[in-house]
C-alpha positions in Angstrom: 72.1 85.7 101.2 75.8 85.1 101.0 77.8 87.7 99.2 81.5 87.9 98.1 82.7 91.5 97.8 85.9 92.3 95.8 87.4 95.7 96.2 90.3 97.4 94.3 92.8 98.6 96.9 95.0 100.9 94.9 93.0 104.0 95.9 91.4 104.8 99.3 88.2 105.9 97.5 87.3 102.3 96.6 87.9 101.3 100.2 85.9 104.3 101.6 82.9 103.3 99.4 83.2 99.7 100.6 83.3 100.8 104.2 79.9 102.5 103.8 78.5 99.3 102.3 80.2 97.1 105.0 78.7 99.2 107.8 75.3 98.8 106.3 75.7 95.0 105.8 76.9 94.7 109.4 73.5 95.8 110.6 71.8 93.0 108.8 71.3 89.4 110.0 69.9 88.2 106.6 73.1 88.9 104.7 76.6 87.5 105.1 79.5 89.2 103.3 83.1 88.1 102.8 85.7 90.6 101.4 88.7 90.5 99.2 91.1 93.3 98.5 93.8 93.4 95.8 96.1 96.0 94.2 98.1 97.0 97.3 100.5 95.2 99.7 98.6 93.8 102.6 100.6 95.8 105.2 99.7 99.1 103.4 96.0 98.8 104.4 94.8 100.5 107.5 91.7 100.8 109.7 90.2 97.7 108.1 88.3 96.3 111.2 84.9 96.6 109.6 85.9 94.1 106.9 86.7 91.4 109.4 89.1 88.6 108.3 89.3 89.8 104.7 91.2 88.0 102.0 94.1 89.6 100.1 95.6 89.0 96.7 98.3 91.0 94.7 96.0 91.8 91.8 96.8 94.5 89.3 97.9 98.0 90.1 99.9 100.9 88.6 103.1 102.6 89.6 103.4 106.4 89.7 106.4 108.8 89.5 106.1 112.6 90.1 102.4 112.6 89.8 102.1 110.6 86.6 101.6 106.9 85.8 104.9 105.2 85.0 103.7 102.9 82.3 107.0 101.0 81.9 107.4 100.3 85.6 103.7 99.4 85.8 104.1 96.8 83.0 107.3 95.4 84.6 105.4 94.9 88.0 102.6 92.8 86.5 102.8 89.1 87.5 100.4 87.6 85.0 101.0 84.0 86.1 100.1 84.8 89.7 97.1 86.8 88.6 95.6 84.0 86.5 96.3 81.5 89.3 94.4 83.7 91.7 91.4 83.8 89.4 91.4 80.0 88.9 91.8 79.2 92.6 89.2 81.6 94.0 86.3 79.4 94.8 83.0 81.3 94.8 80.6 78.2 94.6 79.1 78.9 98.1 78.1 82.5 97.2 74.8 83.9 95.8 76.3 87.1 94.4 79.6 88.8 93.8 79.7 92.6 94.4 82.7 94.3 92.8 84.4 97.7 93.0 86.8 97.5 90.0 88.5 94.4 91.5 89.6 92.0 88.6 90.2 88.7 90.4 86.7 88.3 91.9 85.1 89.7 88.7 86.8 87.2 86.4 86.4 84.3 88.9 82.6 85.1 89.0 82.4 85.1 85.2 84.3 81.8 84.9 82.1 80.1 87.6 78.8 81.5 86.5 78.1 83.5 89.7 76.0 86.6 89.3 78.0 89.8 89.6 77.2 93.5 90.2 79.7 96.3 89.8 79.2 99.3 92.1 82.0 101.6 91.1 82.9 105.0 89.7 84.6 103.4 86.8 81.3 101.8 85.7 79.8 105.2 85.2 82.2 105.7 82.2 80.3 103.0 80.3 77.8 105.8 79.7 78.0 109.2 77.9 79.2 111.1 80.9 81.8 113.9 80.7 85.2 112.4 79.7 88.7 113.6 79.1 91.6 111.5 77.8 89.2 108.8 76.4 90.7 106.4 73.9 90.4 102.8 72.7 92.8 101.6 75.4 90.7 103.2 78.2 87.5 101.7 76.7 89.1 98.3 76.6 90.3 98.6 80.2 86.8 99.6 81.4 85.2 96.7 79.5 87.7 93.9 80.4 89.5 94.8 83.6 86.7 93.8 86.0 83.7 92.7 83.9 80.4 92.2 85.7 76.8 91.2 84.7 75.2 94.4 86.1 77.1 97.7 86.1 75.9 100.4 88.6 78.1 103.4 88.0 78.5 106.0 90.8 78.8 109.7 89.8 78.1 113.3 91.0 75.1 113.5 88.6 73.1 110.9 86.7 73.4 112.7 83.3 70.2 110.9 82.3 71.4 107.4 83.0 70.7 104.8 85.7 73.7 105.8 87.9 74.0 106.0 91.7 74.9 109.1 93.6 78.1 109.0 95.8 77.9 106.6 98.8 79.0 108.7 101.7 79.1 108.2 105.5 80.1 111.5 107.0 78.7 113.8 109.7 77.7 117.2 108.4 79.4 119.7 110.6 79.0 123.4 111.1 81.1 125.6 108.7 84.6 126.0 110.2 86.7 129.2 110.3 89.9 127.2 110.4 92.9 128.6 108.4 94.3 125.0 108.0 94.2 123.2 104.7 94.2 119.5 104.2 96.7 118.1 101.6 96.3 114.6 100.2 98.6 114.0 97.2 99.6 110.3 97.5 101.0 110.1 94.0 103.4 113.0 94.5 106.7 112.7 96.3 107.1 114.2 99.8 110.0 116.4 98.5 107.8 117.8 95.7 104.9 118.5 98.1 107.3 120.3 100.5 108.7 122.5 97.8 105.1 123.3 96.7 103.8 124.3 100.2 106.8 125.7 102.0 106.9 129.1 100.2 103.4 130.0 101.5 104.7 130.2 105.1 101.8 132.3 106.4 99.4 129.4 105.8 99.1 126.1 107.7 98.8 122.8 106.0 98.3 119.2 107.2 99.5 116.6 104.8 98.7 112.9 104.9 100.9 110.6 102.8 101.3 106.8 102.5 105.2 107.1 102.5 105.2 108.5 106.1 105.9 106.1 108.9 105.6 108.7 111.7 104.1 112.1 112.3 106.2 115.3 112.5 105.8 119.0 112.1 108.0 121.1 109.8 107.5 124.9 109.7 104.0 125.5 108.2 103.4 121.8 107.4 102.1 119.0 109.7 103.2 115.7 108.1 100.9 112.8 109.1 100.9 109.1 108.3 97.7 107.7 106.9 94.9 107.3 109.4 91.2 107.1 108.8 90.2 108.9 112.0 93.0 111.4 111.8 92.2 112.2 108.2 88.5 112.5 108.9 89.1 115.0 111.7 91.4 117.0 109.5 88.9 117.0 106.7 86.1 118.2 108.9 88.2 121.0 110.3 89.9 122.2 107.1 89.1 125.4 105.2 89.8 123.6 101.9 91.4 120.5 100.4 94.3 120.1 98.0 94.2 116.6 96.4 94.6 114.4 93.3 91.4 113.8 91.3 90.0 110.8 93.2 86.2 110.5 93.2 85.4 109.6 96.8 87.4 112.4 98.6 86.1 115.0 96.1 82.5 113.7 96.9 83.1 114.2 100.6 84.4 117.7 100.0 81.3 118.5 98.0 79.1 117.2 100.8 81.0 119.2 103.4 81.2 122.4 101.3 85.0 122.4 101.2 86.7 124.2 98.4 88.8 122.0 96.2 92.2 122.4 94.4 92.8 119.4 92.3 96.0 118.2 90.6 94.9 115.1 88.6 97.2 112.1 88.1 98.5 112.4 84.6 97.8 109.4 82.4 94.8 108.5 84.5 91.6 108.8 82.5 89.3 108.6 85.5 90.9 111.5 87.3 91.1 113.7 84.2 87.4 113.1 83.6 86.6 113.9 87.2 88.3 117.2 87.0 86.5 118.0 83.7 83.1 117.3 85.4 83.9 119.4 88.5 85.2 122.3 86.3 82.0 122.2 84.2 80.0 122.6 87.4 82.3 125.2 88.8 83.0 123.0 91.9 86.8 123.0 91.9 90.0 124.8 90.8 92.8 122.8 89.1 96.5 122.7 88.3 98.4 120.5 85.9 101.6 120.6 88.0 102.2 121.5 91.7 102.1 125.3 91.1 102.6 127.6 94.1 101.2 130.6 92.2 98.0 128.8 91.5 97.8 127.7 95.2 98.3 131.2 96.4 95.4 132.5 94.2 93.1 129.6 95.3 93.7 130.2 99.0 91.9 133.6 98.8 89.0 132.3 96.8 85.6 132.0 98.6 84.3 128.6 99.7 81.5 126.7 98.1 78.0 125.6 99.0 77.3 122.0 99.9 76.0 119.3 97.6 73.8 117.0 99.7 74.1 113.3 98.8 72.2 110.4 100.4 73.8 109.0 103.5 71.6 106.0 104.0 72.4 103.1 101.7 69.7 100.7 103.0 67.7 101.3 99.7 70.7 99.8 97.9 71.1 96.9 100.3 67.4 96.1 100.1 67.6 96.1 96.3 70.5 93.7 96.5 68.7 91.4 98.9 65.5 91.5 96.8 67.4 90.2 93.7 65.8 92.8 91.4 69.1 93.2 89.8 68.0 93.7 86.2 65.8 96.7 87.3 68.0 99.6 88.3 65.8 102.5 87.4 63.5 102.6 90.4 66.5 102.3 92.8 68.5 105.1 91.1 65.6 107.5 90.9 64.8 107.0 94.6 68.4 107.9 95.5 68.7 110.9 93.2 65.4 112.3 94.6 67.4 112.8 97.8 70.2 114.8 96.2 70.2 118.6 96.7 72.5 120.9 94.6 73.3 124.5 95.1 71.2 126.6 92.8 74.1 127.7 90.5 75.1 124.0 90.1 71.5 122.9 89.4 71.3 125.5 86.6 74.4 124.1 85.0 73.0 120.6 85.3 69.7 121.5 83.6 71.4 121.0 80.2 71.4 117.3 80.8 68.4 114.9 80.4 66.2 114.1 83.4 66.4 110.6 84.9 63.5 108.4 83.7 
């Protein structure tokens, strides 16, 4: 089977999920996969070896300012002529299937050329009646038309009674750490704003990864680090807690590792607002609307959280793709959710939702 895999590159969560799939595909000699990334300048990607000689297009993205989407600058940056040209010139005729993680060029090219397509994305979960915040007609149109696919497999922290997938995670479960260091990943906030947020709590140690950093340096109680998959993973495993925006994949890894979460969602971003709503309903995070040092100070003394165990083997999903049983998602989803283990207090809160199947 020959697969074309389109991945949205604006957030590292899409790429992290694609890495899990790419590592599984790399173990197979009956599947060949080619990758395309869009939504970020090519020189801004890092640790991409698993994707081989991947293709890159500009695609569509958004511009942020002080932790919120700048709608005007986002609109000005759109190059529709180039976008439609990329759709029209992407030849998918040699592929059996297009996999897609909210990547618009490959999704629209597959639709135009009649190639079967499957979305495996967190965004696809919002096509169902899962917890949502900030939902409006514009968001529903975006979800429907941004990267349309024939089959939509949403990924979420619970199935809520629908045929969704649990998070796709590849991370080693470590022993609980006693570190007093906290991981900070707020890529949509400015370095200056993050420094003003963290510096007053001088008795605590923070390690902050940020895409605007070109080199590592230490400053008082903050270790500033440029983006690095291995460095970030080590800091995550050894942290006492994580301060982040409301991205899905990093939150999923924190739940899996039992790391307490303080989330500041990206304003104007429906997905992140909805993520925070779900985590708050399950008592799995604390939140702040702005970078608030007082909230941070109170969160630092809160106890940790128990782990949520998600499946780490995606071969069931890969086998399902290879078997071409694409219209039947129920058996696949049920088999994966049967492997999920929630802490008892979380399970009690989830009992209000319908069972799967």
